[in-house]
C-alpha positions as CSV (number, residue, x, y, z in Angstrom):
1,M,-10.1,-16.5,6.5
2,I,-10.1,-16.2,10.4
3,K,-7.6,-15.3,12.5
4,K,-6.7,-15.2,16.1
5,L,-4.4,-12.8,18.3
6,T,-1.1,-14.7,19.3
7,K,0.3,-13.6,23.1
8,H,3.6,-11.6,22.3
9,G,5.0,-10.7,25.8
10,N,2.3,-7.6,27.3
11,S,0.9,-7.2,23.6
12,L,-1.0,-9.4,20.7
13,A,0.3,-10.2,17.5
14,L,-0.8,-11.0,14.3
15,V,0.6,-13.7,12.4
16,I,-0.1,-13.3,8.4
17,D,0.4,-16.8,6.4
18,K,3.9,-16.5,4.0
19,G,1.3,-16.8,0.9
20,I,-0.5,-13.7,1.9
21,L,3.0,-12.0,2.4
22,E,4.4,-13.4,-0.6
23,L,1.1,-12.1,-2.8
24,L,2.0,-8.6,-1.2
25,H,5.6,-8.5,-1.7
26,I,6.0,-8.3,2.2
27,D,8.5,-9.4,4.7
28,A,10.2,-8.7,8.1
29,D,11.5,-5.5,6.9
30,T,8.7,-3.6,4.9
31,P,7.0,-0.9,7.1
32,L,3.7,-1.5,7.4
33,S,0.6,1.0,8.1
34,L,-1.9,0.5,10.1
35,D,-5.3,2.4,9.5
36,T,-9.0,1.9,10.6
37,D,-12.1,3.4,9.6
38,G,-13.3,2.7,12.9
39,R,-14.8,-0.9,12.2
40,N,-12.0,-2.3,10.4
41,L,-8.1,-2.5,10.7
42,I,-6.9,-2.0,7.9
43,I,-3.0,-3.3,7.2
44,S,-1.4,-2.5,3.8
45,P,2.3,-1.7,3.1
46,A,3.6,2.2,4.4
47,A,3.5,4.6,1.7
48,N,7.5,4.9,-0.3
49,P,7.5,8.9,-0.5
50,K,10.5,8.6,-3.0
51,R,8.5,6.6,-5.5
52,E,4.8,8.9,-5.1
53,K,7.4,11.7,-6.0
54,R,8.8,9.8,-8.9
55,F,5.8,8.8,-10.1
56,A,3.9,12.4,-9.5
57,A,7.2,13.7,-12.2
58,A,6.6,11.2,-14.3
59,L,2.5,12.0,-14.9
60,D,3.5,15.4,-14.5
61,R,5.8,14.9,-17.8
62,V,2.8,12.6,-19.2
63,N,0.2,15.5,-18.9
64,R,2.5,17.9,-20.2
65,K,3.8,16.1,-23.6
66,Y,0.1,14.5,-24.1
67,G,-2.5,16.2,-22.6
68,K,-4.3,17.5,-25.3
69,A,-4.4,14.8,-27.0
70,L,-5.3,12.7,-23.6
71,K,-8.2,15.3,-23.0
72,R,-9.2,14.8,-26.6
73,L,-9.7,11.5,-26.4
74,A,-12.0,11.3,-23.0
75,E,-14.5,13.4,-25.0
């Protein structure tokens, strides 16, 4: 999909189609992260620190409880 920037005051805006917003569960209140690899602009929903902390805690619990069994399965 090719998009053009739209003038918005003294800035430029990128209008994202509704279908893409729905697919990514993004709305007007979703914080977005803007990154670049030096050539491409990467726009993604900002990381949620609370969710990442809960995930890390859950992963730690699973590893403590099932770590040995998972390691044997991987061999």
